[in-house]
N, C-alpha and C positions, 0 to 999 in steps of 0.2 A: 353487861351484854356486849358481845363481840361486835366491833364495827363491821359494816358490810362494804363491799366494793362493787361499784357500778361501771359499766362501759357506756360512755355518753357520747363519744364522737369517733367516727371512723373515716378514713380516706385511703384510696388505693389507686395506683396507676394500672394501666394494662400490663399484663405480663407478656414477655416476648422471648423467643428462642434466639434473639439477636442482641448483642451487647448494646447497652444504652448509648445514645449519641452524646456529643459534647455538652448539650444543654441539660446536664444532670442536675445542676443546682436549681434550675427553674422547675424541673420536675419534682424534686424534693420539696421545694417551697410550695408548689401547688398542692401536693398531697397533704402537707401539714396544714395548710390553710383550709383544705377540704374537711379535715378532721375537726378543726376548731370551729368552722362554720356549721358543721353537722351538730356539734354540741351546743352551739350558740354561746360560746364563751370567748373571751379575748386572750391573747397570748400572756397578758399580765396576770391572769388567774393561775398560771402554771407554777408549780413549785420546782419541777425539774424535768429534764428531757433525757431519756435513755435511748441510746442509738446502738443498733447492731448493724454492721456493714462489712462488705468485703473491702479490700484496701482501696480507699478513695482519698484524694488529697484533702487535708484538713481545711484548706482554703475553700474548697468546693462546699464542704459541709457548713462552714461558717457563713458563706454567702447565702446558702439556702436558708439557714435559720434566720439570718438578718432579713431576708426577703419576707419571711413569715412573722417578723416582729419578735423573734426569740433570742436576740443577741445577748440579753442580760439574764436569761434564765439559766440556772445551773445545769450543766451538761455533763453526762457520763457517756463517753464514746468507747465502745468495745469492738475489737476486731471480731469478725464472724467466726474465725477459727478458735477463738477463746470463749465467746458467748454468743448464742443464737437468739433469735427473736423470742422463742418460747421461754427461755430462761429470763429474759428481760421482763416479759409479762409477769412472770412469777415474782421477780424482784419488786416490780412496781406494786403488785398486789400486796406483798408483804409489808412494804413501806407504809402503805395506806392503813393496813390492819393494825400496825404498831403505832399509828399516830404520828409517823415521821413525815408524812406528806398528806395533802388533801387532794391534789390533782396532778397527775403525772402523764406525760406524753411518751409513748413508746413508738420508736421509729425503726423500721427495717429497710435497709437499702442494699439491693443486690444489683450492682451495675455491670459486673463482668461475669461471663459464663464460667462456671466451674468445669473442670475436666470431667467428662463422663466416666462412669465406672467402666472398667475393662471387662471384657467377656470372661476372663479368668476369675475376676472378683464376683461376677454374677452367676457363674456356673453352679455354686452350691445351692442357689435358689431353685434351679432346675431339679437337682437331686431331691430337695425337700418336697417339691411339687409332685414328683414321681412317687415318693414315699407316701404322701397324703393320698394319692390316687389308689395306691395298692391297699392302704389301710382301710379306706372307706369306699372303695369301688367307685371313686369319683371319675368324671370325664374331663379330658383336656378342654372340652368346650366350655365347661363351667368357668375356668379361669378366663377364657376369652370373652365370655359374656360380661364379666366385670369391666373389661376394657370398652366393650360396646356401650355399656351403661354410662361409663365416664364420659365418653364422647357425646352421647345424647344429652347429658346434663350440660356439658360445656357449650353445646350449640345454643343454649339459652343464656350463656354468660359472655357478654361482649368483652370482658377483661381476660378471657382465657387465652393462653398461648397456643394451644393445640385444639382447635374447635371443629375440625372436619369430622363429620359423622362417619363412622365405619360400620360395615356390616360384619356379622359373625364370620363369614367366609374371608373377608378382607383381613381380619385380625389373625385368623388361623393360617392364612397363606402368606403373611408378612415374613420378613426375614427372621430366622430362628436365632435367638440369643442364648437361651439356656433351656434346652428341650424339657418340657413342652411349651415354654414361654417365648413368645415372639416379641418383636420390637415394640408394638403399641402397648405391651403389657408391662412396660417399665416407665418410671417417671424420669424424664431427661432434663438436663439443666436448663434454667430459664433465668430471666432477670426481671426486676420489678421493684416498686417502692410501695410500702404500706405503713399506715400510721393508725394507732389506737390510743384513745384518750380514756384513762381510768381515773376514778375519783371516789371519795368516800360517800356513803349514803347521805350524810348531812349536806355535803357540797351539792350533790345531785338534787336534793330537795330544794335548796336555795336557788340554784342556777338553771335547772333543767325541767321545765314544765311538761315536756313531751314524754313519750313512752320510755320506760327505763328497763335496762337489762342488767341483772345482777349476776355476779360471779358467785355461785352458790357454794362451790367446794373445789378444791384442787389438790391433786396428789402428784408427788414427784418422787420417782423411784429409780435408783441407779443400778446397773448390773451387779456391782459389788455387794449391794444390800441383799440381793436375792440369791445369787449363785456363786459369788466369789470369783466369777470369770473376769478376765480383762475386758475393759470397755471396748465396744466396737466389734466384738468377736462374733456377733450373731447377725449382723447386717439387717437389723430391724425386725427379725422374726423370732425373738426370744419369747416364747410362749409364756413361761412362768413369770417373767418380768412384767408382762402386760396384764396377766391375771392378777398379780399383786397390786399393781397400780389401780386397776378397776375396783378391786375389793376395797382398798383404802378409800377411794373416791366415793363409792356408794355408801360406805359406812359413815363417812364424814357428813354427807348430805342427808342421810336417812331416806334415800330414794333408791329405786331399783332400776336395772337396765331396761325392764319392760315399760318404764314410764318415759323413756327417751323417744322423742318423735323425729329428731333430725340429728345427724352426726357428721362431723368432719374429722376423718381419721387419716393417719399417715400411710397413704397407699403408694409406697415407693415401688411396689409391684402388685400385680393382681393376686399373686400368691400371698403377699403381706396383708392385703385387704381381706382376703378370704380367712386367713388365720386369725385376724383381729376380730372378725365377727364372733368367733368362739371365745377368744381370750377376754374380750370386753363384756362377755355375758349377753351379747345380742342374740345368740341362739345357743342351744346345747352343743357340747363337743361332738363333732362328727356330722352335725346338721347344716353346716355352712352351704353345702351344695344344694340342699333343699331350699334354703333361704334364697339363694340366687335363682334357682330354677322357678321358684314360685313368684319371683319379682318382689320379694319383701325387702329389697334394698333400694327401691326406687318409688316413684310416684304411683299411687294406687295400692301400695303395700303397707305393711305395718310400720315401716321405718324408711326414711330417705337418707341414704348414705352418700356423702360428698355431693350435695346439690350444686356446688360450685364447679364440679368436674374433677375436683381433687387434684393431687399432685400429678396424676396421670395426664391431666389436661392443662392445668395451670403451669406444670413443670416444677422442678425443684429449684427454688431460689432460697437458699438456706437462711439468709438473713431476714427475708420478708414472708416466706410461706406460712410460718406459724401465725403471723398477724393476719394474713389473708384468710386463714381458717376462722379466726375469731370474728373478722369482719363479716364473713358470710353468715355465721350463726347469729350475729347481732341483727343483721337484716331479716333473717328468718323469724326471729322472736319479735321483732318490731312489726312484722307484716309488710316489710318494704322490699322484698326480694323479687318483685315484678314477676316475670314468667317462671321463675324458679321457686316461687312461694310454696312452702309446705303448709297444707291446710291446718289451721289451729295449732301451730307449733308453740309449745309452752316450755318444754325442757329440752336443752340441747347439750350434746357431748362433743368436746374437742379432744383429740388425741394426737400427740406429736412425739416422735422418737428423734432424739438428738444424734449428732454424728458420733458422740461418745457412748451411745446406747441408752442414755437416760430417757425414761418415759415420763412425760408430763400430761396428765389427763385433767380436764376441767369440765365442770357442769355449769351451765348458764340457765337462768330461768327468766321468764317474762314477769315483771312485777305488775 
């Protein structure tokens, strides 16, 4: 029988559009201790710590880990431009499945703001949005409604970087970035710290009497596997790549998209979110506009997408955002998401697209 992997502890700082202050080591230490406390385990129970971060001083990281009692735990520290948080989650899961570790802490630290994408880089997304509108007679308002939904969800999330509620008119009348997509319809850089504690099923049974969340299945698909294109060429909207990842994920789990009750997906733009509804099988091809118009992507509908507010509201903190997605889904499946709680959430989908175009999709279930 294959070993199972559980998420037993989570911790997260507020995300912000302003670079973190000099007290970064304290913030990292607090976030790690939050995850350990959430799991109810001591630092001595960890086999290793995997860290993805933007360039920070090694001394800062060491001080933070010492503050949390992790000075003697094996550490693998990766620069964010080489390995992102989603990859480290996958590595930790694999190590546990192979019996190489029983309990692993994954830490994501984004302390400095990344340079925002240029208008020239974003322009192709506007072209794609216009093509979608022509093909399916969709309205520009549909894309804007996704941004409105994101801010409504973010208003319930005290850790969100961009939580001001916006009306449909405010989104439509905001600064144009890539016609028909305006400024609030893109995810902009942010900073934050997030920590996730993964363990084997046996470790969870011995140490964690509380509610358990299992990583049911995970698919990792790179652009070269599907299309032979160079990585990064699609800016997160490679439809076939996401279809392939979703297909592999559902086949692994023996579950279907219609069973998913809550989802955190990589909404780098409202266009990206809309296309992912279809690529991930959350609705038939060409029906994404109907899904949005019917409110089936929010509370009261068939599926709640990005209850955290998503990247559109938390911002893009490359090292930490994938962990933030996982954390939101863990809270949802535990029933501890407070005002954001999705009723009777039992199966959750996480989707993340890396800067190299690699898609990692994960299903979580409440045990």
